[in-house]
C-alpha positions as CSV (number, residue, x, y, z in Angstrom):
1,M,2.7,-2.5,32.2
2,N,1.1,-3.0,28.8
3,D,3.7,-3.7,26.0
4,Q,1.1,-3.3,23.2
5,L,0.7,0.0,21.6
6,S,-2.7,1.5,21.2
7,V,-4.1,1.9,17.7
8,T,-3.3,5.6,17.7
9,Q,0.3,4.9,18.7
10,Q,1.0,2.1,16.2
11,Q,2.9,3.1,13.1
12,R,0.8,2.8,10.0
13,F,2.3,1.8,6.6
14,E,1.3,2.0,3.0
15,L,2.3,0.0,-0.1
16,R,3.1,2.5,-2.8
17,F,3.3,1.7,-6.5
18,C,4.8,4.6,-8.6
19,A,4.2,5.0,-12.3
20,L,7.2,4.4,-14.5
21,Y,6.3,6.9,-17.2
22,K,4.0,9.4,-15.6
23,E,5.9,11.3,-12.9
24,G,3.8,11.9,-9.8
25,R,1.2,9.2,-10.5
26,A,1.0,6.4,-7.9
27,Y,-1.3,4.0,-6.1
28,A,-1.0,3.5,-2.4
29,F,-2.8,0.9,-0.2
30,P,-2.8,0.4,3.6
31,C,-0.5,-2.5,4.7
32,D,1.5,-3.9,7.6
33,S,5.2,-3.3,8.1
34,H,5.9,-6.2,5.8
35,G,3.8,-4.9,2.9
36,H,0.9,-7.3,3.3
37,V,-2.4,-5.8,2.2
38,E,-5.6,-7.1,3.7
39,L,-7.8,-7.4,0.6
40,D,-11.0,-8.0,2.6
41,A,-10.5,-4.6,4.3
42,L,-10.4,-2.7,0.9
43,S,-13.4,-1.3,-0.8
44,E,-14.4,-3.0,-4.1
45,K,-12.9,-0.1,-6.1
46,A,-9.6,-0.2,-4.1
47,R,-9.4,-4.0,-4.4
48,C,-9.8,-3.7,-8.2
49,N,-7.2,-0.9,-8.4
50,Y,-4.8,-3.0,-6.2
51,L,-5.2,-6.1,-8.5
52,F,-4.7,-3.9,-11.6
53,V,-1.6,-2.2,-10.4
54,R,0.0,-5.5,-9.2
55,A,-0.6,-6.9,-12.7
56,A,1.0,-3.7,-14.3
57,V,4.2,-3.9,-12.3
58,G,7.1,-3.7,-14.7
59,W,4.9,-2.4,-17.5
60,E,3.4,0.8,-16.1
61,Y,4.3,0.7,-12.4
62,S,7.5,0.1,-10.4
63,L,7.9,-2.6,-7.7
64,P,6.1,-1.4,-4.6
65,I,7.7,0.1,-1.6
66,V,6.5,0.0,2.0
67,Q,6.6,3.3,3.7
68,P,5.3,4.8,6.9
69,V,2.2,6.9,6.7
70,T,2.9,10.4,8.1
């Protein structure tokens, strides 16, 4: 019996940064269950957004949360 889940059966996660002052605004990036984002898998624009929002934590965005993708 195969203990590994197929890609379609694996739970996917995202790392979500919510805006502190603009309700409803957020950035989300694909990640593993521990919140690790594979930068090489992101497009150039997504990578730039990720680096920006990480630098803006505490100023414009909250600490990120890891949540399952539904």
